[in-house]
Structure formats: C-alpha cells, structure tokens
Biopython code that builds the backbone (N, CA, C, O; Angstrom):
import numpy as np
from Bio.PDB.StructureBuilder import StructureBuilder

atoms = [
    (1, "MET", "N", (-69.094, 46.303, 169.327)),
    (1, "MET", "CA", (-69.807, 46.457, 168.081)),
    (1, "MET", "C", (-71.215, 45.875, 168.253)),
    (1, "MET", "O", (-71.401, 44.856, 168.917)),
    (2, "ASP", "N", (-72.189, 46.534, 167.649)),
    (2, "ASP", "CA", (-73.564, 46.044, 167.661)),
    (2, "ASP", "C", (-73.834, 45.218, 166.409)),
    (2, "ASP", "O", (-73.237, 45.418, 165.351)),
    (3, "ILE", "N", (-74.757, 44.286, 166.580)),
    (3, "ILE", "CA", (-75.197, 43.464, 165.459)),
    (3, "ILE", "C", (-76.717, 43.466, 165.413)),
    (3, "ILE", "O", (-77.383, 43.685, 166.425)),
    (4, "LYS", "N", (-77.251, 43.219, 164.230)),
    (4, "LYS", "CA", (-78.681, 42.999, 164.051)),
    (4, "LYS", "C", (-78.834, 41.513, 163.750)),
    (4, "LYS", "O", (-78.289, 41.006, 162.770)),
    (5, "VAL", "N", (-79.579, 40.829, 164.602)),
    (5, "VAL", "CA", (-79.825, 39.408, 164.429)),
    (5, "VAL", "C", (-81.217, 39.253, 163.833)),
    (5, "VAL", "O", (-82.189, 39.799, 164.355)),
    (6, "GLU", "N", (-81.307, 38.514, 162.747)),
    (6, "GLU", "CA", (-82.598, 38.260, 162.122)),
    (6, "GLU", "C", (-82.924, 36.781, 162.259)),
    (6, "GLU", "O", (-82.102, 35.913, 161.965)),
    (7, "ILE", "N", (-84.143, 36.518, 162.711)),
    (7, "ILE", "CA", (-84.637, 35.159, 162.894)),
    (7, "ILE", "C", (-85.833, 34.981, 161.966)),
    (7, "ILE", "O", (-86.808, 35.726, 162.063)),
    (8, "LEU", "N", (-85.767, 34.004, 161.069)),
    (8, "LEU", "CA", (-86.915, 33.692, 160.221)),
    (8, "LEU", "C", (-87.702, 32.579, 160.909)),
    (8, "LEU", "O", (-87.191, 31.483, 161.137)),
    (9, "ILE", "N", (-88.959, 32.889, 161.232)),
    (9, "ILE", "CA", (-89.811, 31.985, 161.996)),
    (9, "ILE", "C", (-90.916, 31.477, 161.078)),
    (9, "ILE", "O", (-91.643, 32.276, 160.488)),
    (10, "PRO", "N", (-91.051, 30.155, 160.949)),
    (10, "PRO", "CA", (-92.019, 29.595, 160.004)),
    (10, "PRO", "C", (-93.459, 29.832, 160.431)),
    (10, "PRO", "O", (-93.776, 29.903, 161.618)),
    (11, "LEU", "N", (-94.325, 29.955, 159.423)),
    (11, "LEU", "CA", (-95.761, 30.078, 159.660)),
    (11, "LEU", "C", (-96.468, 28.735, 159.564)),
    (11, "LEU", "O", (-97.565, 28.571, 160.099)),
    (12, "PHE", "N", (-95.842, 27.761, 158.878)),
    (12, "PHE", "CA", (-96.442, 26.442, 158.668)),
    (12, "PHE", "C", (-95.430, 25.355, 159.002)),
    (12, "PHE", "O", (-94.219, 25.557, 158.907)),
    (13, "TYR", "N", (-95.948, 24.212, 159.391)),
    (13, "TYR", "CA", (-95.096, 23.047, 159.597)),
    (13, "TYR", "C", (-94.566, 22.557, 158.259)),
    (13, "TYR", "O", (-95.097, 22.910, 157.205)),
    (14, "ASN", "N", (-93.509, 21.738, 158.304)),
    (14, "ASN", "CA", (-92.987, 21.125, 157.085)),
    (14, "ASN", "C", (-94.100, 20.332, 156.406)),
    (14, "ASN", "O", (-94.909, 19.712, 157.097)),
    (15, "PRO", "N", (-94.167, 20.334, 155.075)),
    (15, "PRO", "CA", (-95.248, 19.622, 154.382)),
    (15, "PRO", "C", (-95.375, 18.156, 154.783)),
    (15, "PRO", "O", (-96.490, 17.664, 154.956)),
    (16, "GLU", "N", (-94.262, 17.453, 154.933)),
    (16, "GLU", "CA", (-94.350, 16.026, 155.274)),
    (16, "GLU", "C", (-94.833, 15.801, 156.707)),
    (16, "GLU", "O", (-95.216, 14.686, 157.061)),
    (17, "ASP", "N", (-94.819, 16.850, 157.535)),
    (17, "ASP", "CA", (-95.289, 16.760, 158.917)),
    (17, "ASP", "C", (-96.676, 17.368, 159.070)),
    (17, "ASP", "O", (-97.132, 17.605, 160.188)),
    (18, "SER", "N", (-97.348, 17.622, 157.952)),
    (18, "SER", "CA", (-98.600, 18.374, 157.970)),
    (18, "SER", "C", (-99.749, 17.582, 157.374)),
    (18, "SER", "O", (-99.769, 16.351, 157.373)),
    (19, "THR", "N", (-100.687, 18.335, 156.876)),
    (19, "THR", "CA", (-101.872, 17.784, 156.230)),
    (19, "THR", "C", (-101.525, 17.388, 154.791)),
    (19, "THR", "O", (-100.440, 17.720, 154.313)),
    (20, "PRO", "N", (-102.424, 16.687, 154.093)),
    (20, "PRO", "CA", (-102.140, 16.276, 152.717)),
    (20, "PRO", "C", (-101.790, 17.444, 151.781)),
    (20, "PRO", "O", (-100.981, 17.284, 150.867)),
    (21, "ASP", "N", (-102.396, 18.613, 152.009)),
    (21, "ASP", "CA", (-102.057, 19.754, 151.141)),
    (21, "ASP", "C", (-100.790, 20.463, 151.604)),
    (21, "ASP", "O", (-100.349, 21.422, 150.970)),
    (22, "GLY", "N", (-100.197, 19.996, 152.712)),
    (22, "GLY", "CA", (-98.911, 20.520, 153.155)),
    (22, "GLY", "C", (-98.969, 21.841, 153.879)),
    (22, "GLY", "O", (-97.927, 22.474, 154.055)),
    (23, "LYS", "N", (-100.127, 22.290, 154.307)),
    (23, "LYS", "CA", (-100.231, 23.612, 154.914)),
    (23, "LYS", "C", (-100.908, 23.548, 156.282)),
    (23, "LYS", "O", (-102.067, 23.941, 156.416)),
    (24, "LYS", "N", (-100.209, 23.065, 157.279)),
    (24, "LYS", "CA", (-100.753, 23.079, 158.630)),
    (24, "LYS", "C", (-100.125, 24.251, 159.378)),
    (24, "LYS", "O", (-98.918, 24.287, 159.616)),
    (25, "LYS", "N", (-100.974, 25.205, 159.740)),
    (25, "LYS", "CA", (-100.510, 26.424, 160.412)),
    (25, "LYS", "C", (-99.990, 26.095, 161.809)),
    (25, "LYS", "O", (-100.556, 25.271, 162.527)),
    (26, "ILE", "N", (-98.913, 26.754, 162.165)),
    (26, "ILE", "CA", (-98.328, 26.586, 163.497)),
    (26, "ILE", "C", (-99.174, 27.348, 164.505)),
    (26, "ILE", "O", (-99.625, 28.462, 164.238)),
    (27, "GLU", "N", (-99.386, 26.736, 165.667)),
    (27, "GLU", "CA", (-100.232, 27.308, 166.702)),
    (27, "GLU", "C", (-99.617, 28.589, 167.286)),
    (27, "GLU", "O", (-98.400, 28.694, 167.445)),
    (28, "GLY", "N", (-100.486, 29.561, 167.601)),
    (28, "GLY", "CA", (-100.068, 30.858, 168.139)),
    (28, "GLY", "C", (-99.299, 30.765, 169.441)),
    (28, "GLY", "O", (-98.438, 31.601, 169.714)),
    (29, "GLU", "N", (-99.597, 29.763, 170.243)),
    (29, "GLU", "CA", (-98.916, 29.585, 171.524)),
    (29, "GLU", "C", (-97.401, 29.418, 171.341)),
    (29, "GLU", "O", (-96.618, 29.859, 172.182)),
    (30, "LYS", "N", (-97.003, 28.787, 170.248)),
    (30, "LYS", "CA", (-95.575, 28.574, 169.997)),
    (30, "LYS", "C", (-94.863, 29.896, 169.705)),
    (30, "LYS", "O", (-93.690, 30.060, 170.041)),
    (31, "TYR", "N", (-95.569, 30.827, 169.085)),
    (31, "TYR", "CA", (-94.981, 32.147, 168.849)),
    (31, "TYR", "C", (-94.857, 32.915, 170.164)),
    (31, "TYR", "O", (-93.849, 33.579, 170.405)),
    (32, "SER", "N", (-95.872, 32.825, 171.004)),
    (32, "SER", "CA", (-95.816, 33.480, 172.313)),
    (32, "SER", "C", (-94.632, 32.973, 173.119)),
    (32, "SER", "O", (-93.911, 33.762, 173.731)),
    (33, "GLN", "N", (-94.427, 31.661, 173.124)),
    (33, "GLN", "CA", (-93.279, 31.082, 173.829)),
    (33, "GLN", "C", (-91.973, 31.650, 173.282)),
    (33, "GLN", "O", (-91.065, 31.995, 174.038)),
    (34, "THR", "N", (-91.895, 31.740, 171.974)),
    (34, "THR", "CA", (-90.673, 32.216, 171.322)),
    (34, "THR", "C", (-90.402, 33.676, 171.668)),
    (34, "THR", "O", (-89.281, 34.031, 172.033)),
    (35, "PHE", "N", (-91.423, 34.523, 171.554)),
    (35, "PHE", "CA", (-91.206, 35.940, 171.825)),
    (35, "PHE", "C", (-90.949, 36.193, 173.304)),
    (35, "PHE", "O", (-90.187, 37.096, 173.652)),
    (36, "ASP", "N", (-91.571, 35.414, 174.176)),
    (36, "ASP", "CA", (-91.281, 35.522, 175.609)),
    (36, "ASP", "C", (-89.829, 35.150, 175.886)),
    (36, "ASP", "O", (-89.152, 35.806, 176.677)),
    (37, "GLN", "N", (-89.364, 34.110, 175.239)),
    (37, "GLN", "CA", (-87.983, 33.657, 175.422)),
    (37, "GLN", "C", (-86.994, 34.728, 174.954)),
    (37, "GLN", "O", (-85.992, 34.985, 175.621)),
    (38, "ILE", "N", (-87.275, 35.341, 173.824)),
    (38, "ILE", "CA", (-86.403, 36.410, 173.314)),
    (38, "ILE", "C", (-86.453, 37.613, 174.246)),
    (38, "ILE", "O", (-85.418, 38.197, 174.569)),
    (39, "ALA", "N", (-87.662, 37.987, 174.682)),
    (39, "ALA", "CA", (-87.836, 39.187, 175.520)),
    (39, "ALA", "C", (-87.158, 39.052, 176.876)),
    (39, "ALA", "O", (-86.760, 40.059, 177.462)),
    (40, "GLU", "N", (-87.018, 37.834, 177.388)),
    (40, "GLU", "CA", (-86.310, 37.650, 178.661)),
    (40, "GLU", "C", (-84.875, 38.133, 178.557)),
    (40, "GLU", "O", (-84.333, 38.681, 179.517)),
    (41, "LYS", "N", (-84.259, 37.936, 177.411)),
    (41, "LYS", "CA", (-82.859, 38.315, 177.199)),
    (41, "LYS", "C", (-82.746, 39.685, 176.534)),
    (41, "LYS", "O", (-81.863, 40.475, 176.867)),
    (42, "PHE", "N", (-83.643, 39.956, 175.597)),
    (42, "PHE", "CA", (-83.598, 41.200, 174.825)),
    (42, "PHE", "C", (-84.997, 41.811, 174.811)),
    (42, "PHE", "O", (-85.798, 41.472, 173.941)),
    (43, "PRO", "N", (-85.309, 42.696, 175.747)),
    (43, "PRO", "CA", (-86.666, 43.244, 175.812)),
    (43, "PRO", "C", (-87.039, 44.120, 174.610)),
    (43, "PRO", "O", (-88.222, 44.360, 174.367)),
    (44, "ASP", "N", (-86.049, 44.594, 173.864)),
    (44, "ASP", "CA", (-86.310, 45.424, 172.684)),
    (44, "ASP", "C", (-86.095, 44.584, 171.431)),
    (44, "ASP", "O", (-84.966, 44.229, 171.092)),
    (45, "TYR", "N", (-87.183, 44.276, 170.756)),
    (45, "TYR", "CA", (-87.093, 43.516, 169.513)),
    (45, "TYR", "C", (-88.231, 43.943, 168.598)),
    (45, "TYR", "O", (-89.176, 44.602, 169.031)),
    (46, "THR", "N", (-88.132, 43.563, 167.338)),
    (46, "THR", "CA", (-89.136, 43.924, 166.337)),
    (46, "THR", "C", (-89.599, 42.658, 165.628)),
    (46, "THR", "O", (-88.799, 41.771, 165.328)),
    (47, "VAL", "N", (-90.901, 42.586, 165.366)),
    (47, "VAL", "CA", (-91.457, 41.461, 164.620)),
    (47, "VAL", "C", (-92.146, 42.008, 163.376)),
    (47, "VAL", "O", (-92.935, 42.950, 163.448)),
    (48, "ASP", "N", (-91.836, 41.408, 162.248)),
    (48, "ASP", "CA", (-92.538, 41.696, 160.995)),
    (48, "ASP", "C", (-93.330, 40.443, 160.660)),
    (48, "ASP", "O", (-92.765, 39.443, 160.216)),
    (49, "ASN", "N", (-94.651, 40.501, 160.875)),
    (49, "ASN", "CA", (-95.451, 39.297, 160.645)),
    (49, "ASN", "C", (-96.083, 39.239, 159.262)),
    (49, "ASN", "O", (-96.970, 38.421, 159.017)),
    (50, "SER", "N", (-95.629, 40.108, 158.350)),
    (50, "SER", "CA", (-96.085, 39.953, 156.968)),
    (50, "SER", "C", (-95.380, 38.729, 156.388)),
    (50, "SER", "O", (-94.195, 38.521, 156.649)),
    (51, "PRO", "N", (-96.088, 37.922, 155.610)),
    (51, "PRO", "CA", (-95.474, 36.682, 155.119)),
    (51, "PRO", "C", (-94.260, 36.955, 154.237)),
    (51, "PRO", "O", (-94.317, 37.734, 153.285)),
    (52, "LEU", "N", (-93.173, 36.296, 154.580)),
    (52, "LEU", "CA", (-91.948, 36.347, 153.793)),
    (52, "LEU", "C", (-91.795, 34.993, 153.115)),
    (52, "LEU", "O", (-91.679, 33.970, 153.791)),
    (53, "LEU", "N", (-91.792, 34.978, 151.795)),
    (53, "LEU", "CA", (-91.673, 33.722, 151.061)),
    (53, "LEU", "C", (-90.208, 33.400, 150.837)),
    (53, "LEU", "O", (-89.425, 34.258, 150.430)),
    (54, "GLY", "N", (-89.849, 32.163, 151.104)),
    (54, "GLY", "CA", (-88.471, 31.724, 150.914)),
    (54, "GLY", "C", (-88.427, 30.417, 150.153)),
    (54, "GLY", "O", (-89.332, 29.589, 150.260)),
    (55, "ASN", "N", (-87.393, 30.246, 149.405)),
    (55, "ASN", "CA", (-87.211, 29.042, 148.607)),
    (55, "ASN", "C", (-85.893, 28.407, 149.017)),
    (55, "ASN", "O", (-84.872, 29.090, 149.102)),
    (56, "TRP", "N", (-85.909, 27.104, 149.270)),
    (56, "TRP", "CA", (-84.666, 26.401, 149.536)),
    (56, "TRP", "C", (-84.801, 24.949, 149.094)),
    (56, "TRP", "O", (-85.908, 24.454, 148.883)),
    (57, "VAL", "N", (-83.672, 24.281, 148.958)),
    (57, "VAL", "CA", (-83.641, 22.883, 148.545)),
    (57, "VAL", "C", (-83.131, 22.057, 149.717)),
    (57, "VAL", "O", (-82.058, 22.325, 150.258)),
    (58, "LYS", "N", (-83.910, 21.050, 150.104)),
    (58, "LYS", "CA", (-83.508, 20.177, 151.209)),
    (58, "LYS", "C", (-82.261, 19.405, 150.801)),
    (58, "LYS", "O", (-82.264, 18.725, 149.775)),
    (59, "PRO", "N", (-81.195, 19.501, 151.590)),
    (59, "PRO", "CA", (-79.936, 18.852, 151.204)),
    (59, "PRO", "C", (-80.039, 17.334, 151.036)),
    (59, "PRO", "O", (-79.393, 16.766, 150.155)),
    (60, "ASP", "N", (-80.842, 16.677, 151.871)),
    (60, "ASP", "CA", (-80.901, 15.215, 151.823)),
    (60, "ASP", "C", (-81.751, 14.680, 150.671)),
    (60, "ASP", "O", (-81.413, 13.646, 150.094)),
    (61, "THR", "N", (-82.841, 15.357, 150.323)),
    (61, "THR", "CA", (-83.746, 14.866, 149.277)),
    (61, "THR", "C", (-83.661, 15.659, 147.978)),
    (61, "THR", "O", (-84.176, 15.224, 146.948)),
    (62, "LYS", "N", (-83.014, 16.817, 148.022)),
    (62, "LYS", "CA", (-82.930, 17.731, 146.864)),
    (62, "LYS", "C", (-84.306, 18.250, 146.452)),
    (62, "LYS", "O", (-84.479, 18.748, 145.339)),
    (63, "LYS", "N", (-85.281, 18.134, 147.351)),
    (63, "LYS", "CA", (-86.639, 18.596, 147.079)),
    (63, "LYS", "C", (-86.733, 20.103, 147.342)),
    (63, "LYS", "O", (-86.248, 20.602, 148.358)),
    (64, "LYS", "N", (-87.365, 20.813, 146.405)),
    (64, "LYS", "CA", (-87.565, 22.248, 146.539)),
    (64, "LYS", "C", (-88.685, 22.503, 147.549)),
    (64, "LYS", "O", (-89.742, 21.875, 147.485)),
    (65, "VAL", "N", (-88.447, 23.418, 148.471)),
    (65, "VAL", "CA", (-89.431, 23.770, 149.489)),
    (65, "VAL", "C", (-89.654, 25.275, 149.445)),
    (65, "VAL", "O", (-88.697, 26.049, 149.413)),
    (66, "ILE", "N", (-90.913, 25.687, 149.443)),
    (66, "ILE", "CA", (-91.241, 27.116, 149.528)),
    (66, "ILE", "C", (-91.822, 27.338, 150.916)),
    (66, "ILE", "O", (-92.872, 26.798, 151.267)),
    (67, "ASP", "N", (-91.116, 28.141, 151.691)),
    (67, "ASP", "CA", (-91.522, 28.427, 153.063)),
    (67, "ASP", "C", (-92.199, 29.780, 153.156)),
    (67, "ASP", "O", (-91.936, 30.683, 152.361)),
    (68, "GLU", "N", (-93.075, 29.905, 154.142)),
    (68, "GLU", "CA", (-93.627, 31.206, 154.521)),
    (68, "GLU", "C", (-93.184, 31.458, 155.946)),
    (68, "GLU", "O", (-93.380, 30.626, 156.831)),
    (69, "ASN", "N", (-92.584, 32.617, 156.155)),
    (69, "ASN", "CA", (-92.010, 32.959, 157.450)),
    (69, "ASN", "C", (-92.425, 34.350, 157.881)),
    (69, "ASN", "O", (-92.923, 35.146, 157.084)),
    (70, "MET", "N", (-92.210, 34.628, 159.165)),
    (70, "MET", "CA", (-92.213, 35.989, 159.670)),
    (70, "MET", "C", (-90.796, 36.260, 160.140)),
    (70, "MET", "O", (-90.005, 35.327, 160.278)),
    (71, "ALA", "N", (-90.464, 37.501, 160.384)),
    (71, "ALA", "CA", (-89.116, 37.841, 160.815)),
    (71, "ALA", "C", (-89.147, 38.520, 162.178)),
    (71, "ALA", "O", (-90.076, 39.256, 162.511)),
    (72, "CYS", "N", (-88.118, 38.254, 162.944)),
    (72, "CYS", "CA", (-87.916, 38.921, 164.230)),
    (72, "CYS", "C", (-86.491, 39.456, 164.232)),
    (72, "CYS", "O", (-85.550, 38.732, 163.907)),
    (73, "TRP", "N", (-86.333, 40.727, 164.598)),
    (73, "TRP", "CA", (-85.021, 41.364, 164.644)),
    (73, "TRP", "C", (-84.673, 41.777, 166.058)),
    (73, "TRP", "O", (-85.516, 42.253, 166.818)),
    (74, "VAL", "N", (-83.414, 41.583, 166.388)),
    (74, "VAL", "CA", (-82.871, 42.040, 167.663)),
    (74, "VAL", "C", (-81.570, 42.772, 167.353)),
    (74, "VAL", "O", (-80.732, 42.267, 166.607)),
    (75, "ILE", "N", (-81.405, 43.953, 167.922)),
    (75, "ILE", "CA", (-80.121, 44.646, 167.841)),
    (75, "ILE", "C", (-79.486, 44.550, 169.217)),
    (75, "ILE", "O", (-80.078, 44.937, 170.225)),
    (76, "CYS", "N", (-78.266, 44.027, 169.236)),
    (76, "CYS", "CA", (-77.587, 43.794, 170.504)),
    (76, "CYS", "C", (-76.076, 43.869, 170.304)),
    (76, "CYS", "O", (-75.584, 44.020, 169.186)),
    (77, "GLU", "N", (-75.372, 43.762, 171.392)),
    (77, "GLU", "CA", (-73.913, 43.735, 171.344)),
    (77, "GLU", "C", (-73.466, 42.378, 170.794)),
    (77, "GLU", "O", (-74.059, 41.344, 171.102)),
    (78, "GLU", "N", (-72.424, 42.401, 169.988)),
    (78, "GLU", "CA", (-71.852, 41.143, 169.514)),
    (78, "GLU", "C", (-70.932, 40.607, 170.607)),
    (78, "GLU", "O", (-69.794, 41.053, 170.756)),
    (79, "SER", "N", (-71.439, 39.661, 171.354)),
    (79, "SER", "CA", (-70.659, 39.056, 172.435)),
    (79, "SER", "C", (-70.788, 37.546, 172.337)),
    (79, "SER", "O", (-71.715, 37.040, 171.705)),
    (80, "GLU", "N", (-69.870, 36.830, 172.953)),
    (80, "GLU", "CA", (-69.946, 35.367, 172.959)),
    (80, "GLU", "C", (-71.252, 34.904, 173.588)),
    (80, "GLU", "O", (-71.883, 33.962, 173.109)),
    (81, "GLU", "N", (-71.652, 35.568, 174.659)),
    (81, "GLU", "CA", (-72.889, 35.201, 175.358)),
    (81, "GLU", "C", (-74.111, 35.367, 174.454)),
    (81, "GLU", "O", (-74.974, 34.490, 174.406)),
    (82, "ASN", "N", (-74.183, 36.491, 173.738)),
    (82, "ASN", "CA", (-75.330, 36.729, 172.860)),
    (82, "ASN", "C", (-75.342, 35.768, 171.674)),
    (82, "ASN", "O", (-76.398, 35.254, 171.305)),
    (83, "VAL", "N", (-74.186, 35.523, 171.078)),
    (83, "VAL", "CA", (-74.109, 34.587, 169.958)),
    (83, "VAL", "C", (-74.505, 33.186, 170.422)),
    (83, "VAL", "O", (-75.211, 32.475, 169.706)),
    (84, "ARG", "N", (-74.062, 32.788, 171.596)),
    (84, "ARG", "CA", (-74.430, 31.487, 172.152)),
    (84, "ARG", "C", (-75.947, 31.395, 172.359)),
    (84, "ARG", "O", (-76.556, 30.363, 172.077)),
    (85, "PHE", "N", (-76.556, 32.492, 172.857)),
    (85, "PHE", "CA", (-78.006, 32.510, 173.044)),
    (85, "PHE", "C", (-78.726, 32.188, 171.736)),
    (85, "PHE", "O", (-79.638, 31.362, 171.713)),
    (86, "PHE", "N", (-78.315, 32.844, 170.644)),
    (86, "PHE", "CA", (-79.004, 32.640, 169.368)),
    (86, "PHE", "C", (-78.730, 31.257, 168.777)),
    (86, "PHE", "O", (-79.600, 30.690, 168.116)),
    (87, "LYS", "N", (-77.551, 30.714, 169.002)),
    (87, "LYS", "CA", (-77.275, 29.351, 168.547)),
    (87, "LYS", "C", (-78.164, 28.354, 169.288)),
    (87, "LYS", "O", (-78.706, 27.431, 168.682)),
    (88, "GLU", "N", (-78.311, 28.541, 170.590)),
    (88, "GLU", "CA", (-79.179, 27.666, 171.378)),
    (88, "GLU", "C", (-80.648, 27.879, 171.013)),
    (88, "GLU", "O", (-81.421, 26.923, 170.957)),
    (89, "LEU", "N", (-81.030, 29.134, 170.764)),
    (89, "LEU", "CA", (-82.401, 29.428, 170.352)),
    (89, "LEU", "C", (-82.727, 28.714, 169.043)),
    (89, "LEU", "O", (-83.827, 28.186, 168.883)),
    (90, "ARG", "N", (-81.795, 28.693, 168.124)),
    (90, "ARG", "CA", (-82.005, 28.027, 166.832)),
    (90, "ARG", "C", (-82.374, 26.559, 167.044)),
    (90, "ARG", "O", (-83.311, 26.058, 166.423)),
    (91, "GLU", "N", (-81.655, 25.883, 167.902)),
    (91, "GLU", "CA", (-81.946, 24.469, 168.173)),
    (91, "GLU", "C", (-83.314, 24.312, 168.831)),
    (91, "GLU", "O", (-84.056, 23.385, 168.504)),
    (92, "THR", "N", (-83.650, 25.203, 169.747)),
    (92, "THR", "CA", (-84.961, 25.173, 170.400)),
    (92, "THR", "C", (-86.074, 25.374, 169.380)),
    (92, "THR", "O", (-87.078, 24.662, 169.402)),
    (93, "LEU", "N", (-85.897, 26.343, 168.485)),
    (93, "LEU", "CA", (-86.929, 26.643, 167.490)),
    (93, "LEU", "C", (-87.088, 25.516, 166.479)),
    (93, "LEU", "O", (-88.200, 25.257, 166.019)),
    (94, "LYS", "N", (-86.007, 24.847, 166.127)),
    (94, "LYS", "CA", (-86.114, 23.708, 165.211)),
    (94, "LYS", "C", (-87.035, 22.652, 165.816)),
    (94, "LYS", "O", (-87.845, 22.057, 165.105)),
    (95, "GLN", "N", (-86.920, 22.420, 167.107)),
    (95, "GLN", "CA", (-87.774, 21.444, 167.775)),
    (95, "GLN", "C", (-89.189, 21.988, 167.968)),
    (95, "GLN", "O", (-90.167, 21.291, 167.699)),
    (96, "ARG", "N", (-89.295, 23.230, 168.434)),
    (96, "ARG", "CA", (-90.606, 23.817, 168.717)),
    (96, "ARG", "C", (-91.484, 23.872, 167.475)),
    (96, "ARG", "O", (-92.676, 23.571, 167.539)),
    (97, "PHE", "N", (-90.897, 24.256, 166.350)),
    (97, "PHE", "CA", (-91.662, 24.425, 165.116)),
    (97, "PHE", "C", (-91.550, 23.210, 164.178)),
    (97, "PHE", "O", (-92.058, 23.235, 163.057)),
    (98, "ILE", "N", (-90.885, 22.154, 164.648)),
    (98, "ILE", "CA", (-90.695, 20.918, 163.886)),
    (98, "ILE", "C", (-90.177, 21.244, 162.477)),
    (98, "ILE", "O", (-90.838, 20.969, 161.476)),
    (99, "GLN", "N", (-88.987, 21.832, 162.429)),
    (99, "GLN", "CA", (-88.383, 22.256, 161.173)),
    (99, "GLN", "C", (-87.035, 21.562, 160.984)),
    (99, "GLN", "O", (-86.359, 21.216, 161.953)),
    (100, "ASP", "N", (-86.658, 21.364, 159.725)),
    (100, "ASP", "CA", (-85.332, 20.832, 159.425)),
    (100, "ASP", "C", (-84.256, 21.831, 159.822)),
    (100, "ASP", "O", (-83.171, 21.455, 160.264)),
    (101, "ASP", "N", (-84.574, 23.105, 159.658)),
    (101, "ASP", "CA", (-83.613, 24.146, 160.011)),
    (101, "ASP", "C", (-84.360, 25.453, 160.252)),
    (101, "ASP", "O", (-85.493, 25.631, 159.804)),
    (102, "ILE", "N", (-83.715, 26.346, 160.954)),
    (102, "ILE", "CA", (-84.209, 27.703, 161.198)),
    (102, "ILE", "C", (-83.063, 28.641, 160.839)),
    (102, "ILE", "O", (-81.940, 28.467, 161.313)),
    (103, "LEU", "N", (-83.344, 29.626, 160.010)),
    (103, "LEU", "CA", (-82.299, 30.572, 159.616)),
    (103, "LEU", "C", (-82.223, 31.711, 160.629)),
    (103, "LEU", "O", (-83.187, 32.446, 160.843)),
    (104, "ILE", "N", (-81.062, 31.832, 161.239)),
    (104, "ILE", "CA", (-80.750, 32.956, 162.118)),
    (104, "ILE", "C", (-79.379, 33.450, 161.676)),
    (104, "ILE", "O", (-78.429, 32.673, 161.585)),
    (105, "TYR", "N", (-79.285, 34.735, 161.406)),
    (105, "TYR", "CA", (-77.996, 35.309, 161.003)),
    (105, "TYR", "C", (-77.881, 36.711, 161.565)),
    (105, "TYR", "O", (-78.862, 37.282, 162.043)),
    (106, "HIS", "N", (-76.670, 37.267, 161.505)),
    (106, "HIS", "CA", (-76.502, 38.643, 161.974)),
    (106, "HIS", "C", (-75.611, 39.430, 161.021)),
    (106, "HIS", "O", (-74.792, 38.884, 160.282)),
    (107, "ILE", "N", (-75.814, 40.722, 161.079)),
    (107, "ILE", "CA", (-74.989, 41.659, 160.320)),
    (107, "ILE", "C", (-74.540, 42.771, 161.266)),
    (107, "ILE", "O", (-75.164, 43.018, 162.298)),
    (108, "GLN", "N", (-73.477, 43.417, 160.905)),
    (108, "GLN", "CA", (-72.966, 44.524, 161.711)),
    (108, "GLN", "C", (-73.895, 45.733, 161.577)),
    (108, "GLN", "O", (-74.437, 45.997, 160.504)),
    (109, "VAL", "N", (-74.070, 46.463, 162.681)),
    (109, "VAL", "CA", (-74.959, 47.617, 162.705)),
    (109, "VAL", "C", (-74.153, 48.871, 163.035)),
    (109, "VAL", "O", (-73.342, 48.879, 163.962)),
    (110, "PHE", "N", (-74.388, 49.913, 162.270)),
    (110, "PHE", "CA", (-73.816, 51.232, 162.554)),
    (110, "PHE", "C", (-74.961, 52.151, 162.923)),
    (110, "PHE", "O", (-75.830, 52.422, 162.095)),
    (111, "ARG", "N", (-74.976, 52.628, 164.140)),
    (111, "ARG", "CA", (-76.059, 53.513, 164.594)),
    (111, "ARG", "C", (-75.703, 54.958, 164.285)),
    (111, "ARG", "O", (-74.536, 55.348, 164.317)),
    (112, "TYR", "N", (-76.745, 55.757, 163.981)),
    (112, "TYR", "CA", (-76.552, 57.171, 163.671)),
    (112, "TYR", "C", (-77.240, 58.021, 164.688)),
    (112, "TYR", "O", (-77.194, 59.248, 164.600)),
]
sb = StructureBuilder()
sb.init_structure("model")
sb.init_model(0)
sb.init_chain("A")
sb.init_seg("    ")
for serial, (resi, resn, name, xyz) in enumerate(atoms, 1):
    if name == "N":
        sb.init_residue(resn, " ", resi, " ")
    sb.init_atom(name, np.array(xyz, "f"), 0.0, 1.0, " ", f" {name:<3s}", serial, name[0])
structure = sb.get_structure()
C-alpha cells in the first residue's frame, strides 16, 4: 500500500527562541539540508512553500502558538523502513529548526 507523508516545516523559530517580536526567520540553508536529506531517500517529492498558518497550544505552558509553515509531501510505500525514516527525520527537524515538535503524518493513497 502507498502512503502520502506530509511534513509541516516551520518558517520561523519559536517565539521564545527568537527576537522580541517573535519572528526570526529560519535560514535557507536549513531547508536545503532538509530537502537534500529527503531526496536521498525519496527523489520524488513536492514542496508547497505558500505559508500555511497553524494554531496549537503548548502542552506544558498552555500558551497558544500560531505557526507559519510550508509543506513537503512524499508518496511512498508504507514499510517499516520508510516509517522509521520519517520518525527519525522528525527528531532531526525538531533539532534543526529548534522546535518543540514537528508534525509529520501519513494517509493512505489510492492511485488512479
């Protein structure tokens, strides 16, 4: 079975890790590293760099956070190896982008 994996990649650092106005843009080099890492395993992927606004509440502080993200999609086989890759990528991206969390999820894909 094929799956579509969606990765939400932040455009800005967390407000507490940024400037006083809370909007420190993430450097382009970090995106290049990320897309290179994905392309090594999955050469066919799609990036939507239009800003996607997201709202979430930090579990520890209950503070509301509005994030701006871009999305990256990969369609691949649902295998233990591929799922492990994305779980490990999530941890890498949390460190690379200095985020509390990175949302990566997948859905089943039916090709026509």
